[in-house]
RODO-2510 file (C-alpha; in nm, 4 decimals, decimal comma):
residues 332
     n   res          X          Y          Z
     1     m     0,8019    13,9232     9,2880
     2     t     1,1791    13,9560     9,2302
     3     r     1,4192    13,7909     9,4978
     4     r     1,7338    13,9600     9,6194
     5     p     1,9830    13,6984     9,6894
     6     g     2,2133    13,9684     9,8280
     7     l     1,9648    14,0709    10,0861
     8     h     1,8971    13,7171    10,1975
     9     i     2,2786    13,6514    10,2442
    10     g     2,3060    13,9644    10,4599
    11     i     2,0102    13,8698    10,6804
    12     i     2,1608    13,5054    10,7559
    13     v     2,5050    13,6744    10,8249
    14     a     2,3615    13,9027    11,0737
    15     t     2,1344    13,6612    11,2475
    16     f     2,4286    13,4185    11,3077
    17     a     2,6472    13,7184    11,4185
    18     a     2,3728    13,8182    11,6847
    19     a     2,3397    13,4492    11,7882
    20     g     2,7364    13,4366    11,8394
    21     a     2,7306    13,7784    12,0331
    22     a     2,4472    13,6420    12,2533
    23     t     2,6273    13,3191    12,3229
    24     a     2,9619    13,5047    12,4041
    25     a     2,8134    13,7660    12,6328
    26     e     2,7504    13,5620    12,9351
    27     p     2,5049    13,7404    13,1986
    28     e     2,7031    13,8721    13,5068
    29     v     2,6370    13,6570    13,8088
    30     i     2,5732    13,8850    14,1285
    31     a     2,5502    13,6625    14,4684
    32     a     2,2355    13,7671    14,6465
    33     p     2,2942    13,8851    15,0212
    34     p     2,2239    13,6103    15,2391
    35     p     1,8911    13,5989    15,4493
    36     v     1,8594    13,7203    15,7817
    37     h     1,7458    13,5069    16,0686
    38     i     1,6899    13,6497    16,4185
    39     v     1,6765    13,4554    16,7429
    40     g     1,5221    13,6514    17,0375
    41     p     1,6293    13,6659    17,3831
    42     e     1,5114    13,3851    17,6178
    43     c     1,3530    13,6447    17,8473
    44     r     0,9761    13,6625    17,8649
    45     d     0,9959    14,0340    17,9665
    46     t     1,2323    14,2308    17,7777
    47     p     1,3010    14,6067    17,7536
    48     v     1,2375    14,6584    17,3823
    49     s     0,9641    14,4949    17,1825
    50     i     1,1054    14,2205    16,9610
    51     a     0,8184    14,2665    16,7012
    52     e     0,8551    14,6062    16,6503
    53     f     1,2401    14,5524    16,6341
    54     v     1,2073    14,3121    16,3482
    55     e     0,9636    14,5427    16,1571
    56     a     1,2020    14,8531    16,2030
    57     l     1,4873    14,6234    16,1131
    58     r     1,3164    14,5142    15,7728
    59     v     1,2844    14,8879    15,7185
    60     e     1,6429    14,9733    15,7568
    61     l     1,7609    14,6743    15,5406
    62     a     1,5115    14,7312    15,2673
    63     g     1,7256    14,9705    15,0687
    64     h     2,0111    14,7244    15,0955
    65     g     1,8495    14,4195    14,9149
    66     m     1,8762    14,1887    15,2211
    67     r     1,6249    13,9621    15,2891
    68     c     1,4762    14,0199    15,6399
    69     c     1,3721    13,8438    15,8357
    70     t     1,2928    13,5113    15,9367
    71     t     1,2650    13,4589    16,3259
    72     g     1,2997    13,1994    16,6033
    73     d     1,2791    13,1668    16,9638
    74     g     1,5999    13,1550    17,1513
    75     a     1,4401    12,9372    17,4064
    76     g     1,4019    12,6596    17,1591
    77     g     1,7605    12,6353    17,1108
    78     e     1,7153    12,6317    16,7162
    79     a     2,0015    12,7084    16,4708
    80     a     1,9851    12,9090    16,1696
    81     p     2,0522    12,7102    15,8461
    82     a     2,3930    12,7448    15,6675
    83     g     2,4225    13,0484    15,4482
    84     e     2,2397    13,2909    15,6462
    85     l     2,3247    13,5767    15,8901
    86     l     2,2090    13,4781    16,2324
    87     v     2,1221    13,7611    16,4751
    88     t     2,1286    13,6486    16,8451
    89     l     1,9836    13,9115    17,0932
    90     a     2,0526    13,8403    17,4631
    91     v     1,9055    14,0440    17,7639
    92     e     2,0612    14,0103    18,0995
    93     p     1,9148    14,0068    18,3501
    94     c     1,5880    13,9377    18,2313
    95     d     1,4062    14,2388    18,3598
    96     p     1,1983    14,5109    18,1479
    97     g     1,4294    14,7549    18,3428
    98     t     1,7608    14,6349    18,1782
    99     d     1,9125    14,9176    17,9596
   100     r     2,1483    14,7234    17,7584
   101     v     2,0836    14,4497    17,4901
   102     g     2,3475    14,2053    17,3762
   103     v     2,3948    14,1536    16,9981
   104     v     2,5719    13,8659    16,8128
   105     v     2,5856    13,8451    16,4356
   106     t     2,7171    13,5327    16,3112
   107     d     2,8004    13,4659    15,9340
   108     t     2,7278    13,1168    15,9206
   109     r     2,9038    13,0982    15,5516
   110     r     3,2303    13,2069    15,6977
   111     l     3,1805    13,1111    16,0590
   112     q     3,2668    13,4647    16,1654
   113     a     3,0696    13,6465    16,4327
   114     v     3,0754    14,0065    16,6003
   115     d     2,9213    14,1054    16,8995
   116     r     2,8082    14,4524    17,0334
   117     s     2,6379    14,5752    17,3559
   118     v     2,3556    14,8324    17,2702
   119     s     2,2737    15,0878    17,5290
   120     l     1,8852    15,1918    17,5666
   121     a     1,9472    15,4167    17,8394
   122     d     1,7638    15,7374    17,8226
   123     l     1,5536    15,6081    17,5401
   124     p     1,1717    15,5952    17,5734
   125     p     1,0067    15,2722    17,5118
   126     a     0,8807    15,3888    17,1687
   127     a     1,2228    15,4836    17,0242
   128     r     1,4105    15,1684    17,1485
   129     p     1,2932    14,9423    16,8547
   130     r     1,4303    15,1522    16,6100
   131     a     1,7474    15,2392    16,7874
   132     l     1,8217    14,8736    16,8379
   133     a     1,7174    14,8158    16,4614
   134     l     1,9694    15,0801    16,3517
   135     a     2,2636    14,9189    16,5560
   136     v     2,1875    14,5664    16,4098
   137     a     2,1647    14,6910    16,0759
   138     e     2,5028    14,8268    16,0847
   139     l     2,6373    14,5030    16,1812
   140     l     2,4628    14,3016    15,9139
   141     r     2,5744    14,5386    15,6459
   142     a     2,9361    14,4932    15,7508
   143     a     2,8829    14,1130    15,7681
   144     a     2,7003    14,0781    15,4452
   145     q     3,0219    14,2458    15,2630
   146     p     3,2424    13,9988    15,0828
   147     p     3,5803    13,9409    15,2423
   148     q     3,8576    14,1690    15,1514
   149     p     4,1254    14,0132    14,9792
   150     q     4,4349    13,9732    15,2167
   151     a     4,7107    14,2097    15,1505
   152     p     5,0337    14,0362    15,0160
   153     p     5,2861    13,9767    15,2973
   154     p     5,5372    14,2655    15,2781
   155     p     5,8566    14,1639    15,1090
   156     a     6,1201    13,9965    15,3212
   157     a     6,3655    14,2517    15,4532
   158     v     6,6631    14,2412    15,2337
   159     p     6,9840    14,3515    15,4143
   160     p     7,1669    14,6409    15,2536
   161     p     7,4473    14,5451    15,0483
   162     t     7,7687    14,5571    15,2062
   163     a     8,0090    14,8087    15,0895
   164     t     8,3119    14,6733    14,9192
   165     d     8,6501    14,7195    15,0797
   166     a     8,7695    14,9939    14,8927
   167     v     9,1275    15,0127    14,8079
   168     h     9,2972    15,3309    14,9584
   169     l     9,6577    15,4548    14,8142
   170     a     9,8959    15,6584    15,0216
   171     g    10,2486    15,7664    14,9867
   172     g    10,4885    15,8277    15,2711
   173     v    10,8288    15,9488    15,3523
   174     d    11,0303    15,8547    15,6586
   175     a    11,3410    15,8937    15,8490
   176     v    11,4994    15,5606    15,9211
   177     l    11,7458    15,4481    16,2037
   178     r    11,8548    15,0964    16,1868
   179     s    12,0770    14,8961    16,4004
   180     y    12,2852    14,5825    16,3648
   181     p    12,4029    14,4954    16,7199
   182     t    12,6345    14,2060    16,6557
   183     r    12,8290    14,4439    16,4331
   184     q    12,7966    14,7581    16,6252
   185     t    12,6912    14,9366    16,3379
   186     l    12,4120    15,2085    16,3136
   187     l    12,2848    15,3565    16,0048
   188     l    12,0594    15,6661    15,9372
   189     g    11,8643    15,7031    15,6262
   190     a    11,5473    15,7973    15,4515
   191     q    11,2786    15,5838    15,2914
   192     l    10,9974    15,6467    15,0540
   193     s    10,6859    15,4253    15,0415
   194     l    10,3742    15,3494    14,8458
   195     g    10,0989    15,1584    15,0054
   196     a     9,7598    15,0195    14,9342
   197     s     9,5120    14,9371    15,2393
   198     g     9,1619    14,8429    15,3015
   199     a     8,9653    14,8348    15,6246
   200     r     9,1358    14,5198    15,7498
   201     w     9,4683    14,4766    15,5555
   202     h     9,7646    14,6949    15,4113
   203     a    10,0487    14,6201    15,1867
   204     a    10,3318    14,8623    15,1094
   205     l    10,6372    14,8830    14,8809
   206     a    10,9422    15,1122    15,0056
   207     l    11,2668    15,2173    14,8787
   208     d    11,5444    15,3459    15,1221
   209     g    11,9082    15,4504    15,1448
   210     a    12,1127    15,4684    15,4483
   211     l    12,4654    15,5638    15,5599
   212     g    12,6863    15,4971    15,8761
   213     r    13,0322    15,5520    15,9963
   214     p    13,0933    15,3223    16,2713
   215     p    13,4412    15,3349    16,4712
   216     v    13,6761    15,0429    16,4757
   217     d    14,0028    14,9843    16,5745
   218     l    14,2520    15,1615    16,3740
   219     g    14,0092    15,3969    16,2198
   220     a    13,6694    15,3697    16,0859
   221     v    13,4415    15,2093    15,8178
   222     t    13,1975    15,3642    15,6090
   223     v    12,8867    15,1618    15,5386
   224     r    12,6115    15,2711    15,2753
   225     t    12,3040    15,0646    15,1501
   226     l    12,0326    15,1165    14,9044
   227     g    11,7333    14,8688    14,8688
   228     g    11,3763    14,8048    14,8888
   229     s    11,1429    14,6032    15,0898
   230     i    10,7743    14,4766    15,0749
   231     t    10,5306    14,4691    15,3804
   232     a    10,1888    14,3096    15,4101
   233     g     9,9593    14,2228    15,7026
   234     p     9,6468    14,3040    15,8850
   235     r     9,5094    14,6381    15,9921
   236     f     9,3217    14,7323    16,2983
   237     a     9,1416    15,0489    16,3938
   238     v     9,1832    15,1659    16,7656
   239     g     9,0080    15,4974    16,8325
   240     r     9,1566    15,7555    16,5950
   241     a     9,4504    15,5678    16,5021
   242     t     9,5189    15,2604    16,2600
   243     i     9,7703    14,9836    16,3608
   244     d     9,9313    14,7917    16,1001
   245     l    10,1128    14,4299    16,1597
   246     g    10,2986    14,2821    15,8952
   247     a    10,5769    14,0664    15,7679
   248     s    10,8588    14,2470    15,5951
   249     a    11,1100    14,1127    15,3367
   250     g    11,3834    14,3221    15,1679
   251     g    11,6913    14,3207    14,9778
   252     g    11,9346    14,5551    14,8046
   253     w    12,3159    14,6473    14,7717
   254     a    12,5600    14,7407    15,0554
   255     w    12,9086    14,9003    15,0208
   256     v    13,1808    14,9097    15,2964
   257     r    13,5033    15,1083    15,2525
   258     g    13,7650    15,1254    15,5430
   259     e    13,9113    15,4476    15,6763
   260     p    14,2170    15,3807    15,8738
   261     s    14,3700    15,6251    16,1292
   262     v    14,7096    15,4841    16,1074
   263     a    14,9505    15,5219    15,7881
   264     a    15,0789    15,1781    15,8092
   265     v    14,7278    15,0196    15,7761
   266     t    14,5769    14,9224    15,4218
   267     a    14,2241    15,0452    15,3619
   268     g    13,9976    14,8016    15,1775
   269     a    13,6543    14,8101    15,0272
   270     g    13,3923    14,5660    14,9018
   271     n    13,0243    14,5478    14,8180
   272     s    12,7465    14,2705    14,8066
   273     f    12,3718    14,1977    14,7602
   274     i    12,2084    14,1964    15,1016
   275     a    11,8839    14,0417    15,2130
   276     a    11,6747    14,0421    15,5265
   277     a    11,3225    13,9284    15,6706
   278     g    11,1396    14,0586    15,9746
   279     a    10,8145    14,1637    16,1483
   280     r    10,6831    14,5253    16,1544
   281     l    10,4526    14,7156    16,3774
   282     a    10,3192    15,0700    16,2550
   283     v    10,0923    15,3111    16,3866
   284     q     9,9228    15,6125    16,1847
   285     a     9,7315    15,8795    16,3662
   286     p     9,4675    16,0316    16,3301
   287     a     9,3168    15,8154    16,0822
   288     s     9,0612    16,0595    15,9503
   289     r     9,3170    16,3283    15,8286
   290     a     9,4759    16,3497    15,4808
   291     l     9,8321    16,3893    15,6469
   292     r     9,8900    16,1417    15,9151
   293     f    10,1809    16,0883    16,1632
   294     h    10,3647    15,7671    16,0990
   295     a    10,5820    15,5534    16,3269
   296     a    10,6953    15,1951    16,2689
   297     g    10,9321    14,9484    16,4388
   298     e    11,0531    14,6327    16,2912
   299     v    11,3036    14,3498    16,4087
   300     g    11,4289    14,0711    16,2061
   301     a    11,7587    13,8909    16,0943
   302     v    11,9937    13,9477    15,7958
   303     l    11,9757    13,6660    15,5431
   304     r    12,2642    13,7472    15,3462
   305     g    12,4988    14,0364    15,4838
   306     l    12,8359    14,2068    15,4123
   307     d    13,1150    14,2227    15,6858
   308     a    13,3812    14,4810    15,7215
   309     d    13,7009    14,2879    15,8603
   310     v    13,9648    14,4530    16,0675
   311     d    14,2878    14,2550    16,1209
   312     g    14,0748    13,9532    16,0250
   313     t    13,7864    14,0053    16,2561
   314     a    13,4422    14,1245    16,1338
   315     a    13,4299    14,4684    16,3207
   316     a    13,1194    14,6372    16,1349
   317     g    12,9048    14,5529    15,8617
   318     i    12,5516    14,4327    15,8070
   319     a    12,4706    14,0815    15,9593
   320     g    12,2955    13,9071    16,2375
   321     v    11,9939    14,0605    16,4005
   322     y    11,8564    14,4070    16,3184
   323     l    11,6337    14,6679    16,4697
   324     s    11,4724    14,9417    16,2789
   325     l    11,2714    15,2610    16,3722
   326     a    11,1010    15,4803    16,1157
   327     v    10,9136    15,8002    16,1840
   328     g    10,7310    16,0124    15,9224
   329     v    10,4237    16,0956    15,7564
   330     r    10,1603    15,9574    15,5059
   331     a     9,9311    16,1177    15,2801
   332     p     9,6720    16,1345    15,1417
***
């Protein structure tokens, strides 16, 4: 007989492969349902035959693979071994005419118990064992199920992100009335502004020009100014209006020129850098409109001024305390 080495090698390889596959494939382990232990009521006379109930329960549980049943006498006070489903029956009062049977099913594995009161009213004695068996089988099937995995806790509530304080730009135009009481000078002018604001703050840059002709002894003095200012501070919402508080600082150039009414008086002129600082209160309304009414009041002090002297006395000019009122519009 001729040997075929190739065939022998194939058989050996196939044998080892089959052995490896058998080793790798481990059988699935299925936990057997726990046995059922029944403890009957302590009553001698019961409204249902316990023996017939046990037989009916065996029939109900047979198709579910549950091992039914071992029994015990409740009067003996015995307890089911750990790992069983314990069914405890109770009849109160102990009377064959009682129409209810108390059922307690205890899972000794998880130390959990459920109870139910089963009504036997209007049932003939022959039908009572199966009716009780149906109710107990339902409780046992529920108790034999593996515990459901707990749902993961809901994610912690995350507060919604707070909206950033968006910057809003607005332009404005105002008519301005400015007074220097210590120099009896009143100027009327116009102001252009560009502002930036948020929900709780504001800042603005303004350019303005003003002109006045205060009367003085022997004639009058013409005063002109051209300058700019910056204002910044907190903003508050009040109803449909916004209120701005802030500090203001400004500077510019001023010109004065005398206009004598007497021919013998020599007219003079001059100019100088001026600066001032103050506090400002402004109101805009309605806040929800693109075009808003604007009014502002300001009070402050001149840090560097310019006087118009008449006969050696400062009769007009820009100096001391100043008061300002502006009225106009803002958009958008």
